[in-house]
N, C-alpha and C positions, 0 to 999 in steps of 0.2 A: 410289141409285136414287130420284130425286126429280124430279117434274115441276116446271118453273119456275112461280112464282106467277102469271105472266102467262097461263099455259095450264093452269088447274086441271082436275083430274080424276084418275082412277086409272090408274097404269101397269100394263099387263097383259103378262105373259110376258116381262119384261125380263131380260136376262142380263148378269152381269159374270163372265167366265170367263177365267182365265189371265193376270191382271194383277199388277203389283207396286204396292202402296200403301205409300208411305214418307213419313213426316213429316206426316201429316194429323191433325187433331184427332179426326175420325171417319172411319174407312176406308170404311164403307158405312152410309148412312142409308136405311132402308126408310121411305118416307113415302107412305102411301096407295097400296099396291101389291097386286097380285093375281097369284099364282103366279110370282113373280120369283126368279131364282137368283143366288147368290153362291157360286161354286165354283172350286176350283183356283187361288186367288189367294194370293200371298205377302204377308203383312202385316208391315211393319217400322215401328217407332217411331211408334206411334199412342197417343192418349190413350184413346179409346173405339173398340174394333174395329168393333162393329156396334151401331147404335142404331135404335129403332123409334119412329115418330110416326104418329098417327092410326090408321086401320084397315088392317091388312095380313092377307091371307088366304093360307095355304099357302106361306110363304116356304121356299125350298130353300137350306140353308146346309150346305156340306160340303167337306171336304178343302181347308182353307185353312191351310197351314203357318204357324205363328206364332199361330194362333188356335184352330182345331178340326180334328179328324180324324174323318171319317165323319158321316153324316147323323143317326143316332140319337145323342142326347146332345149336340147342337150347343151348344158353349159360346158364350154371348152376353154374358158378363161375367166379368172377371178382376181380382183384386187380388193382388199378390205383392210385399210390401215389408218392409224392415227399418227399424225406427223406434226413436228414443230419446226422442221427445216425442209428446204426443197430437196428433191432427189438429185443426186449427182449426175445421173444419166437415166434414160428411159429403161423401164423394166418390160420384159417380154411377157405378155399375157398368153399368147398362143400363136401358132402358125396355121394359116388357113389350109384346110385339108385337101381341097380339090377344086377344079374349075367349076364355075357356075354356082358356087356356094351362096346361099342367102343367109346373112348373119345379122342378128340384132345386137347392137351395142348400146349399153346404158351406163351413164356415169353420173355420180353425185359428189358434191363437195359441201361440207357443213362446218362452219367455224364454231367450236365449243368454247373457245377463249379467243379474244381478239383485242389487239391494241392498235395496230396500224398496218398499212400496206395492202397488197393484193396477192392472194394465193391463186394460182392458175393450174388447173388439172386438165391435161390434154391426152386424148386417145389419138393415135396415129396409125394409118394403114395406107396401102396402095390400092387404087382402083382404076382400072383402065390405064395403067402405067403412070398415074398421077398421084402424088402424095395428098392424102385427105386427112382432115382432123375433125374432132368433136371436142369443143373447149367449153369448160365451165369455170366460174370464178367465185371466190369468197372475198368479200370486202367489208362485211359487217358481221356482227355476232348473231347467231341463231337464225340465219337466213339460208335456205337450201338453194344451191345452184345445181340444176339437173338438166340432163339432155339424153335423148334416145334417137337412134337412127337405124334404118334398115339399109344394109350395105351389100354390095356384090364385090368383095375384095378379090384381087388377083390371086391365082393359085400360088401357094407357097409364100405369100406375103406374111410378115409378122405384124401382129397388132400389139402396139406398145402403149404404156401409160407413163406419164411423168408429171410430178408436181414441181412447178417452177414459181419464181417470183421473189420479191423482197418483201417479207412480211414478218410481223411479230404476232403470232397467233398459234393456236392449236387447231388443226383441221382434221376432219375425218374424210377420207376419200374412199370411194367404192366404184368398182367397174365390174360389169358382167358382160361376157361375150357368149352369145348363144347361137349355136348352129341350127338353123331352121330347115334348110333344105340344101 
């Protein structure tokens, strides 16, 4: 949902309902919207499911198989990977849609094979103009490192995830970013 640059302004009451999004970098980009809906869509093979840019008020995101189910707790970012090496740079999970957002972030790391070192999985965002992190580590086999936080990130901030460290292991990392209000 994005107005063409040649026609600037806010999109009001726009709806994307009952579509299949397959093979896009971003399935839906909310860019300067007001009360727009993204519902009952099937999301397949995307890099970023939903992204936000500029000011968006009252987005309605619900019942999108492959992405989220139900309006409360709308999932706006997801990471679910198995890795044997650190990320070269952070990956963007989402961009915060509007001021005053209440967001739940949850992260897990689990070593399914382990020889040595420490694998560190970090979620990063900006809140009140200060960089904040949620960090979990894996240092032994079959022990879950997990963390959850309720955050009020700044409008337009990106929430990123990154696996770092010097380790010889296979680790599963997972992160969910949920827009609560």
